[in-house]
C-alpha positions in Angstrom: -0.2 0.1 0.0 1.3 3.3 -0.9 0.3 6.3 0.3 0.5 10.3 -1.0 0.3 13.7 1.3 1.8 16.9 0.5 4.9 18.0 1.9 6.6 21.2 2.3 9.6 22.1 -0.5 12.3 22.2 2.4 11.1 17.9 3.1 14.2 16.3 3.9 13.0 13.5 1.7 11.7 15.5 -1.3 15.0 16.7 -1.3 16.8 13.4 -1.5 14.7 12.2 -4.1 14.5 15.4 -6.3 18.8 14.8 -5.8 18.5 11.4 -7.3 16.1 13.1 -10.4 18.4 15.7 -11.1 21.8 12.9 -11.0 19.8 11.2 -13.3 18.8 13.4 -15.5 22.2 15.3 -15.7 23.5 11.6 -17.4 20.9 12.1 -20.1 21.0 15.5 -21.5 23.5 18.3 -21.6 22.8 21.3 -19.2 21.6 22.9 -21.5 18.6 21.0 -22.2 18.2 19.9 -18.6 15.5 22.2 -16.8 15.5 21.4 -13.6 13.9 23.9 -11.4 15.6 24.5 -7.2 12.4 24.3 -5.4 14.0 26.8 -3.1 13.7 29.9 -5.6 10.3 29.5 -6.0 8.4 31.0 -3.3 6.0 29.1 -1.3 2.9 30.1 -3.3 4.3 29.0 -6.4 4.7 25.7 -5.7 2.9 22.6 -4.4 4.8 19.3 -3.6 3.9 16.0 -2.8 5.7 12.8 -2.0 4.9 9.2 -2.2 5.8 6.6 0.2 5.0 2.4 0.7 4.0 1.2 4.1 7.0 1.8 6.1 7.2 5.3 5.2 10.0 4.7 2.3 10.0 7.5 0.0 8.9 6.2 -3.4 8.7 9.1 -5.8 7.7 12.9 -5.6 6.2 15.3 -8.0 5.5 19.0 -7.4 3.1 21.5 -9.2 4.1 25.4 -9.8 1.8 28.4 -10.4 2.1 30.5 -13.2 0.8 34.2 -13.2 -1.5 33.2 -16.1 -3.4 30.9 -14.2 -2.2 28.0 -16.3 0.3 25.3 -13.8 3.2 23.3 -14.7 4.5 19.9 -13.6 7.6 19.6 -12.2 9.6 16.9 -10.8 7.9 14.1 -11.3 10.2 10.7 -10.2 10.1 7.3 -8.9 12.8 5.4 -7.5 13.7 2.6 -9.7 12.9 0.0 -7.3 9.2 1.4 -7.3 8.3 1.6 -11.0 5.9 -0.2 -12.6 3.6 0.0 -9.4 1.3 2.5 -11.1 2.8 5.5 -8.8 3.7 7.9 -11.6 -0.4 7.6 -11.9 -1.0 8.7 -8.3 1.2 11.5 -8.4 -0.4 13.4 -11.6 -4.0 12.7 -10.2 -2.9 14.3 -6.9 -0.7 17.2 -8.8 -3.8 17.4 -11.4 -6.3 17.3 -7.8 -4.1 20.7 -6.4 -4.0 22.2 -9.4 -7.9 22.0 -9.6 -8.8 23.0 -6.2 -6.6 26.5 -6.9 -8.9 26.9 -10.6 -5.8 25.9 -12.5 -7.5 24.3 -15.3 -4.2 23.9 -17.8 -1.5 21.9 -17.0 1.7 22.1 -18.8 5.3 19.7 -18.8 8.4 20.0 -20.2 10.4 16.4 -20.3 13.5 14.9 -21.8 13.1 12.6 -25.7 15.3 9.9 -23.7 12.3 9.6 -21.2 9.8 7.4 -23.1 8.2 6.2 -20.0 7.6 9.1 -18.5 6.3 10.6 -22.0 4.2 7.1 -21.7 3.0 8.1 -18.4 1.9 11.3 -19.4 -0.3 10.4 -22.6 -1.8 7.2 -20.7 -2.8 10.2 -18.2 -4.4 12.4 -21.1 -1.8 14.8 -22.0 -0.9 15.7 -25.6 1.9 17.3 -27.4 2.0 20.8 -27.4 4.7 23.4 -28.8 7.3 25.0 -26.5 5.4 27.2 -24.1 7.0 30.3 -21.7 9.9 30.1 -20.1 11.3 27.7 -22.5 12.4 27.6 -26.0 12.5 25.1 -28.8 15.0 22.0 -28.1 15.4 18.7 -29.7 15.7 17.1 -26.7 12.6 18.2 -25.2 8.8 17.1 -24.9 6.5 19.3 -24.5 2.9 18.3 -23.0 -0.4 19.9 -22.0 -4.0 18.7 -20.8 -7.2 20.9 -19.4 -8.8 20.1 -16.7 -12.4 19.7 -16.6 
């Protein structure tokens, strides 16, 4: 059994998960194509974070939602530790993030991910996200995939 909860951006388990994600992505992409969000550089009002934990309270994955001034929100920092993959935890994180977006009246969710992360792209497609053009603050990048979903 896994549970998911919101955590503060300064949570130590979240910091460890984000560090693992950064290391993983740094192996896949050059620095100029690696759009790593420093959670500490974002105001508390702009960011909401979640962690999924196993029954032993061990952190298994995380995700974040960054609110933009135009009312849209961006999915950031979705990561599942390798030993927990294949258990539908990504769907659990995306569902929680979408719930937070809805509660905050954000109807458009967008994201950027990399072309070398095909399982992640497949996850977003299963969750109803479609390919789109680059959105601000990003520029088109041959190593990036941009996706979006309008919430009902």
